[in-house]
N, C-alpha and C positions, 0 to 999 in steps of 0.2 A: 504493500500499499505506498505509493509513495507521497499521497498528502500527509502521514503518521512520519514518514521520513524525512521530509522536509521540515513538518513541526519541533520533531525530534533533534535534528541534528543541528549542529551550530553551523554558522555561514563559514566560519574559517574551521571546519571538521576537517581532517586528514587521517588517511587509514595508511599503516605501515604492514608491508606483506611481509610473508616469510621470505621470499626472496630479495628484499632489501629495496622494492618499488614503493613508492608514496601515491595514493590515490586522493583525490579531493572529492569533497561532497557532491560536487554537479557530474561527476563524473560514474561516481557509484549511484547516483538516481538515474543515472542512463541507462545503466545498466538492467533498470525495470521498464524500459520502454522499447519495443512492444512486452507486455507484462509476461509473456512465456521466454524470454532471451535468459533468463536466470532461473531455476526451477530446482527448489529443494526436493526431494522424495523421502530424507527421512533425514531427522536433527535429534539430537539429544546433548544439551547442556547440562554438565555436572561438576563438582568439587568446586564449586560457586564462595568465594570468599570476598567479602565489601571492605576496605579501607576507606576511613572518613578524616579529614582533616579541612575542620572550617566546612567551608562551599563545596569543597571537592570530594569525589567520591572515585575511587581505582578500584572497579571490580575484576578478579580474577577468575576463569572459567576454562572449563575441557570442552570443546565443544567437536560431538564426531556427528558429520552428513554426509550425506551422499546428493547428486542430482546432476544439473549440464548446466553451462554456461556459453551458452553462442554456440550449443549444437555439440560441443564437446564434456562428455562425461567427467565428473570428478569423485574422488573419496576422500574425506579429508578426517586428520584424526590432530588437533589443533589445540594448544594453548592459549588464553585469548587475555588481553587487557583493553579494559575501555576506562577512557576517563573521562567523569559525568561532573557538570559543573553545575549549581543552584542560580540560575540568573534569574532575578525578580522573581522568585516563586516559581519559576520553570525549570525542568530540568533539561540539561543539553549536553548530549553526546559531543565530545572535544574533539576524542582521538581513540582508535582502535589498533590494534597492532596483535597479529596471529601469527604463532611461528607452529608449522609442523612440528607434530612427535614422529620421530622416526624409532621405528623398533631397532636398537641394537643388538638381538639376540641372533 
């Protein structure tokens, strides 16, 4: 739902990928136009931990999901960190960083 994304993501939102790339709010929102460009078939978020300092919260979690993006299948197991700021009584997602968890066994 891009309406919710636009309301929730800060104007200066930035995403840090596990490959070292960064992505802007505008670009991420464009991933959902058309609506079936990014499709999640399954997703589980666990190991959630929240640290709060004044009006900033850092949320750590593990995200395991599968689906497709622009016709390419994906299957991810990631550790994610979200930075959320309370601005004028509203929560804004400022940044997100996800790193692939690689099985080393």
